[in-house]
N, C-alpha and C positions, 0 to 999 in steps of 0.2 A: 272808463275805469271798470275793471272787473269786480263784481260784488260777490263776496263770500256769503254763503247761507248755511244754516244748520240743517241737518238731515235726521230723520227718524232712522231707526235700525232698519237696514235693507232686508233683513230676514223676518223679524217679528213685528216691525213697525213701532216698537217701543220708543218713547222719548226719554226713558231713564238711562243715563249713561254716566260713566266715570272717566275723568281725565287721567291718562297715563303719561302723556308727554306732549310738549308743544314744539313742533318742528318749525324752523325758520330758514328762509333763503334770502339772498340778496337778488334783486331783480335785474334782468338784462335791460338794455336800453329800450328794446321792444321785443315782443315774442315771449315774455314771461307769462306763465299760466297762473302762478300764485306766489306769494311771498311767505306764507305760513299756513299751517293747519294744526288741528288738535288730534292727537291719536287717542281715541276713546274706546271703552269697552261697554257694550250693552249690558246693563245690570239685570236684564230679564233673560236673555238667551246666551250671553257670553261672547257674541260676535264682536270683533275688533275692526275698527275702520277709521278713516280720516273724517273729521267733522270741520265745519266752517270752511267749506270749499265752494268753488264756482258751480254754476249750473252745468248740466250736460252739454249745452250748446258751446260753452267756452272750451270744454275739453275737445269737442269735435273740431273746432277751428284750430286749436293748438296742434292736434295730430295731423291735420291736413297741411298746415303751414310750417311746422317745426319738426317733422318726422326725423328720427335718428335711425330709422330702420331701412334706409335706402342703400347703405354700405357703399357709397360712391367712392370711398378711398380704396375699395377692393374690387372695383368693377361690378358692384351689385351682388357679390357673392358673400355669404355668411362665413363665419369662422369654422374651423374644424370641430370646435366644441359644439356649435349649433348643429352641425351635420350629424354628430354622434347622437345628440338628443332627438333629432328628427328621425333617425333610424329606429330609435326606441319607440317613438310614436307609431311609425309605420308597422312595426312588428306587433305592437299592442292592438292596433285597430283592425288589422286584416282578418283575424279570426271571427270578428263580429260582422263582417260584410258578406252577404250571400254570394256575390260574384264580382267579377271585374267590370260588370255593367252598372254596378251601384253608383249612384250620383253622389258626388262629394263636394262640399263647400268648405273652404278654409277661410275663416273670418279673421282679419288682421294678418294676412298671409305674407306681408312684407314683399320680398322680391320673388317669392314662389318656390323656394327650394324644397320645402316639404312636399308640395304638390308634384314637383318634378320626380320625387322618389316614387310616389304613387303611379305616375305616368310610366316610369321605367319598369314598374311591376305589372304593367298591363291594364291599369285602370284608364278607361277611355273618357268617362264623363266627369271631368274635374273642373273646378272653377274657384277663383279667389275673390276676395273682397278686401279692399284696403283704402284708407282715407288719403293716402299719398299718391298723387298722379305719377310721380317718378317711379314708385314701386311697381305700379301697373305697367308702365312702359318697359321696365327692366325685366319683369316676369315674361312678357311677350317676346322680348329680344333674346333672352338667355335660354328660355325653356319652351317657348311657343305656347304659353298658358294664358288663357283669358282671365283677366282680373278686372273686376268692376271697380271704379273709383267711387268711394263713398262710405257711409256708415250704415248700420243696420236700419236706421229710421229714415234714410233718405234715398234708398234704392228700391226699385219696384221688382220684387221677386214673388212670383205666384206661390200660393199656399201649397204645401206638400210637395215641394220641388226637389228635396234632397233626402237621400237615404242616410247620409252621414254629414254632420256639421262639426267642424273642428274649431276649438277655441284654445289655442296654446298661448299663454301669456296675455290674455285679453280681459278676463273678468275682473282682475285686480285694478284695471284702468277705468272701469265704467261706473259712473255715479248712479245712473238709472237702471239698476239691475232688474227691477221688476218689469220694466218696459222691454229690456233686452231679452229676458227669458221668455216673455210672452211672444215676442216676434219670432224667436228661434223655434219655439214650439209649433207655431203656425207654418214655418218653412219646412218642417220635417214631414216625411211620409209617415203613413200609419205605423209602420214598423221601424221607423228611423231611429238612429242613435246619435247621441251628443257626446263628443269627446272633449274633456276639459283638462287642462293642466295649468295650475296656478302656483305661485310661491307658497310654501308651507310655513305659515307664521307660528305654528306651534313648535317649530324647530329652528327658528332664526338663530338662537344662541349656540347651536351645535357646531357651527363652522365660523371661523374667523373672517371678518369682512371689514370694510371701511366703516367707521362709526356712524350709526344711524343711516347707513346707505339703504337699508330696507324701507325706510321712511322717505322714499324718493319723491320728487315733485310729481311723478306720474302714478305711483302706486297708492291707491286710496281705499282698497279693501284688503284685509289681512285674514286670509282663509286658513282654516285647519280642515282635516278630513271631516270633522263633525259639522262645522258651519257650512262647508260646501254641500254636504249631504242634506242639511236642513234647507238650504236655499233651493236646490233643484227639486226636491220632493214637494216643496210648496207649490211648484209650477207643473206638477203632474208627471214627473220623471221618476222611474224606478231605477235603482242603482244596480247595475250589472257587475261593476268592477270598481274598486277603490284601492289605490296604492299610494304609499309614500315613497318617493324616489329622491335620489341625489345625483346631480350632474356636475361634471367639471365645467366651470364657467370661463376659466382661463387656466394658465399653467399652474397658478397658485391659489385659486379660489374655487369654492364649490357652492352650488345653489341647491336648496331643498325645494321639493314640490309635492303637491297633491295631484294625483292623476286619477281620473275616473271616466267610466263609460256609463251612460244613462240612456234608458229607453223611454220614449213617450208612451204613456198608458192612459187610456180613457177610463174615467170613473175610478180613479185610484182611491183607495181607502183613506179615511181621515188621517191627516198628518199630525204627529206629535213631535214637537221640537225637543231635541235632546240638548240639554244645556252644555255648552262648551266650557269645560273647566280648565283646559290646558293652555289656551292661547294667552290669556292674561298673565298666567304664571311665567310662561316663556318670554313674553315681551318685556315683563318686568326685569327678568334676568338679562335679556338682550340690551335693555337700556342701561343697566349698570355696567355691563361689559363695554358698551360703546363709550360711556363717559370716561372709563379708565383709559381706553385706547386714545381717546381724544386729548387727554391730558398730555400724553407723550407727543402727539402731533403739534399741539399748541406750543410746547417747549421748542421744537424744531423751528416753528414759524417765528417765535419770539427771537431766536438767535438770528434768523435771517433779517428780521426787522431791525434789530439792534446793530447789525453790521452796516445798515444804511446804504448798501450797494444796490445798483439797479439789477433787476432780474426779469426773466420771462416766466410766465406760468402756463403750463400745458394742461388744458382741460377747462371746460366751462359748464360741466354738468352739475348734477346734484351735489357732488362732493365739493366742488369749488364754490358754488352758490351758498352752501351752508358755511364753509370756512370764512367767506367774505363777510358773513353776517355775525358769526359767533366767535371768531378769533381775531388776532391782530393782522391777519393777512392784508386787510384793506389799508393798513398803514405802511406796507412795504412799498419800495420804489419799483412798481411794476410798469415796465415799458409797454408790454403787450401781452395779451392772452393768445394762446394757440389752440386751434381746434380743427380737426379733420372734417367735421360736418360743415358743408358749404352753407347750410341754413343759418349757422351762427356767425360765419365770417362776414365782416362789414358792420356788425352790431358793436355795441359797447357794453362793458361791464365796469361799473364805478368810473364811468367816463373814460375808460381805457379801451383802445381798439382790440377787436378779436380778429386775428389774422390766420392765414393758412400756413401749414408746415413749410411749404416752399418759400414763404416770405421771410423766413428767419435765417436763410443761408448766409447772409452778410451780417448777422448779429452775433456778437460774441459773449453776451452776458450769460451768467448761469441760468439754467432752466430748471424750475421747480415743477416736478410732475405731480399733479393733483388728481391722482387716481390710484385705487388699489387693484382693481380688476385688470386694468390695462397698463400698469406700471412697467412690467417687463417688456411688453410689446412696444411701448413708446420709447423705451431705452434702445431697443433694437432699431426702431425707425430713426432715432437721432444718430446713432453710431453707424449702422450698416446701410441704411437707405439714403439718408441726407448727408452722411459722411461729415458730421459736425464733431468738433472737439470741445464744445462748450462744457463747462462743469455741469454736472447733473445733481440736483438736490432731490432726494426721495424721502417720502414720509413713512415708508414701511420697510 
């Protein structure tokens, strides 16, 4: 059984924190990382994060065994929206690299698409690191890129090996931030740079999303420009660039991010933490917005339950796991859950099987789509790819 433990503030090490929200999930039959956590704010520096969570080892096992970044339903290729974001990364990083000989490591590189863009731009010394063995194989097959399987703490990489280390969508997943930043600092060359892109928790309320989706099972650190700057400076990095960006995540959703480039500096002057005043205010607004949206979703689910007709539910991610715990969805007559991720197929949720999309071709029950980001693409898959005429129930 996975044990949850409390954590001090990853930035200032304070134990003083205030509860903002308690997130809950229904567990899969196996493969669940956690069933709940507390969203808290550090009352000393203002950093917001998830508390009462498993130790880092459990996260490492989860990302190795339950990765959703293998994109097997699309042959290992990311979406057009990911590609747009990666192009922004490439254009942002290139001016800070002295030459195409610069050595680059992409940590949490998934199937290697970002590295492939660097390769196409003439960079010769590129390498990836990802906990998923499948991602490593796909990166080699699609792009001829070397990707080591593992995490920062279980691979042997000599000190000062890289001129640039990329962490896009990584730091929000890591519990042991102090350990991670220390290792990254050792990996960088004397003039090396660190590129970071993380969700911007000071702007979660700006764009409509599924309720509480930002408090996912995997996201446990909620950064703002201020808190990210506080973190990296504490580990000897000087800020060269800090930007707030917005990216399309799907045809109808937008994600916000904090992007920065940081240079390792020896004997950096004493660091003074700037209190983050913004993130708690925005998360409070975001929570209220989510509660209002969720009321409408619960009404749709109540109508489905009251009809008492059998249904299929497409999606077993954070969105569904939360609804199974906090709404009446668990009372519906669900015959099966559907998920494109092969790692979820064959497992059970609420003792109900999780099956692949191809397995529903002979099923005629209505399909409830449990996703905001992928709602439209799932509808296309049902109608245009699978050629099904099942009734579709949408929540948005």
